[in-house]
N, C-alpha and C positions, 0 to 999 in steps of 0.2 A: 181501258183503266189500269193503274199502276198495280204490280204485284205487292202484297204485303211485306215481301222480302226485302223492298226498298227501304222500309223506315226501321229506324231503331228507337230506343226508348224515350231520347231526348227530342225527337222531332215534334215540332209544334204545327198541328195542321187542323184544318176545319174539314168535318164531314158532312157531306149533303146526302140525304137519304129519306127514308120513311119506315114508319112502324109497320110491321106485318102482322097479320092475323094471330100468329103465335106470340106476339110481344116481343119479338126481336127486333134489332134495328138493322134495316137493309141498307148498306152504303152503296150509293149511287156513283158517287164521286168524291175524290179527295182533294182538298184546295190547299195549296201551298203559298207561302207568303210571297215568293216570287223574288227575283232581284231586287234590293234595296235601291233607294233614289242614288244617283250619280252626279257628280259634280261634271258639268260638260267640259269637254277637252276644248282649248281654244282654238279658233278657226284659222288662227295665222300659220303660214307655211312653216313646218316643223323640219329643221335640219337634222341630218343623221347624227345621232349620239348613242353610244352604247352602254348597256349595263351588263356586266358579266356575274352569272349565278353560278356557285359550285357548292357541293355539298358532299358529306361523306369522305372526308380526306382520311380520317383514322390514322393520323401521324402516329408511329409506335406499333401499330399491329403488323401481322405477318402479311396483310394484304397490301399494306402501303408500299408505294414504290417513290423513293425520294426523287428520283430522276425525272419522274413523270410530273411531280409537282412543280419541280424546279423549271422544266419546260413551259408548263403553264405560267409560272410567275414570269419568266423571261418573255413570253409572247405578250401578255397583256401590258407588260412594261415596254414593249418596243424594242426588245433585243433580239427578236427571233423572226423570222420571215421574210419574204420578198417585199417589194415597195408597197405593193397594194396592201398586204397584210399589215405592214407597218403604218400605213395610212389610215387603216381601221382602228389599229391600236391606239393611234394618236386621238381618236375621237371616243376612247372609253372613257366614261366620266365617273362611274361608280363599280365597286364591286362588293358582292353580297356572299357570304359564306354562311350556308344555311344548316348548321348543326353537325355533330359527329365529327369534329375536327381532331380530336386527341382519343388515342385508346390507352389507358394504362393498364397494367397487369392486374386483373381482379384479386388475385390470391394475396397480393401485397396488403390490400386494405382490409385487415382483419381486425383493426382496432388495437394491435400490439404496437410497440415500438419497433421503428425500422432499424435494421442495421444500415451502416453507410452506403454499402453497395447497393441495397435494395432502394435507399433514398435516390440514388442516381438513376437508378433504373425507372423510377417514378417521375423524376424531373426532366430526363433526357427528352421524350417525346414533346414536352411543353417547350422546352428551348429550342428544339428544332422548328417547331411551328413558328415560334416567335421570330426567328431569324428569316423564314421565308416571308411571313406577314410584313416584317419591317422594310423588306425590299418593296411590296406593293404599296404600303402607307407612306413611304417616301415620295410617291409620285401621284397617288390616287387616293380619293375617299373610299374607305373600306369599313364595312360593317360585318361583325362577326355575331352569330346567333349560338346560344347553347342548344345541344342536342340530347337525346336520351343517353349516350355514352358519355358525354362530357361531364367534367368536374363542376356542376351546377346541381341546384336542387331538382328532384325529380318531379314535383307537383308542377302542373301547368297553372298560371303562366310563369315560365321559367326566368330567373332573374338573369342580368347580364354576367358573363363570365368576369371574375374579378380582374381587375386591370394590373394587378400585381404579378399575375400569371405571364404578362407581356411587356417586361421593362422596356425592351427595345422598341416595338410597334407603338405602344401607349404613349411615348414621347412625342408622337406626331398628333397633331390636331385633327388630322384626316382619320384617324382611327377612333372608331366607335364600337364599343362592347353593348351589344342590344338584348332586348328580352327575346323570347319566343312564346307566343307570335309576336311578330315585328310588322310595325305599320309605319310608313313613312312617305312622304311627297318629295318628288324630284321634277323639276321643270313642268309644274302643274298636272303631274300623273302621280295618281295614289296608288301606292304598292302595299300588299297586304301578304305576308306568308307565314309558314311554319316550318319547322324541321322535320316535319311528317308523321308525328305521332297521332294526330288526330285521324288521318286518313288511314294509317295503318289499323288503328283501333276500329274504325268503321267497317274496314274490310272483313273482320273478324266476325261481324254480328249481322252483316246484310250482303246483298250481292249486287254486282254491276258487271257490265261487259268489259270495262277497262278502269284504271285508277282515275282518268280525269273525270268519269262520270261520278264517283265519290266526291271529287273535289267540286263539280258543278253543284251536286247536291246541297253541299255545306252553304254554298252561296244563295241558292233558292229557298233553303230553310232559315236563312240569315242567322246562321250559327256556326261558329268555328268547331266547335267540340260537343256535339250533341250527346256523345256517350259518356262525358263527364257529369258527375262523379262516380257513376255506376262502375265502369270498367276502365277509366282513363282519370289517372290521378289528377286532382285540381285542389287548389287552395279554396277553403271555404268562405266565399263571399256571402254575406248576409243582405245587403242592401242593393247590390247590383249584379249584374252578371257580365263579366269583362269579354265573354266571348261571342256576345252579341254583334252582328255586323250591321252596324246602323247606316253606313255610307258605303255604297258600292265601289270597290277599288277598279282600277283600269287594268291592273296586274296582279294575279294571285297565283302565288308560287308554293310548291310543295316541296321539301327537300328529302332527300335519302330514299328515293325510290329504285325500284330495279332498272329501269330503262327510261330514257328521254321521251316525253310526249308532249304535246301542246295543241291548243285548239283556241279558237276566238269564237265567244258565245255572245249572244245578242238577248236583250231582255224586252219586255212588251213595251217599255217607254223610252226606248232608244239607247239602253245602256249597252255598252261594248266592253267586254272583259277579255284579257289574254290570260288563260290557264296554263300553267307550266308545271310539269313533273321534272324535277332536276335529279338526273341520276347519281348513285354512289360514285363518287370520282375514284376511290380506291380500287374498285373493281371494274369500272368501265372506262377511265381515262377520259370522261367527256364532261365539260362544262358547257353552259347555256349561255349565248349571246342575245340580248333583246336590242332591237332598234327602237330608241324613243321617238324617232320620226313617224314611224308607221305601225308600231307595235308588232313588227314581225320578229320571228326567232330563227337562229339557227345555232348550230352546235359547234364547239372546239373540240376535236379528238385528238389526243396524244397517245402514241404508242411506242414503247421502247423495246420491242423485239425486233432484232435486225436479222435478215436472212444471211447464212453463210455463203 
């Protein structure tokens, strides 16, 4: 039987048990909804195509390494690496940036009019990010999601970052500013992901052996953000819950985690889901690459420390 520390206030479960002589209800089993129905993957042989996930760029912060990010951009646009790596780069069909792309100095945002030097400090990280995103959008479809530290609304679902922040990259029709959570289909494969707030909040109030277990629980509970609105800010919807997972994704990704992790899980009705924890790029230099052909994952790691 599962420990009570697994569940949080928003978990919807059935309890199987009986009444005791003392009038208490003795729980014998906890019944979860399980993975929702899934659209079947087509049986045709799938060729290798790749999707790159990155999160936690935090351009403008003391952790951010501009060279590291430029190396990533050069790699996925095919300007770095040997012949084999460039061959893989040529098969990249999509890039997803899952939140916390910009870090602006917090002390400047105090409601007062900004001096001109402070205005430039505020806008420089956004300009730097736009220059790099433009290099990607010039050759590849690119989705950017807002995160906790980005200039977007706080409550989930977060609305897309305003396109006026990205005058260079938004000029391309390959550039999409998306919501958080974000759901999209690519090659008949359904993707669902968040910038990490839902899983980080879940960790505060329940226990698991690793982050992927929290990620899997939200799928089995069929709810992206079970702790909202109690401890996770969310917009007050009156007639529907936007966080219900009605269709099981094939790929479920979570941004801004401490380290990379991935697992393939299976449901009782043949559902298969690739779970991915995307690490913070500014701290790890790691991006994640998913092969659409077989849903296998590997990482791209960029280091800029050179031995003397």
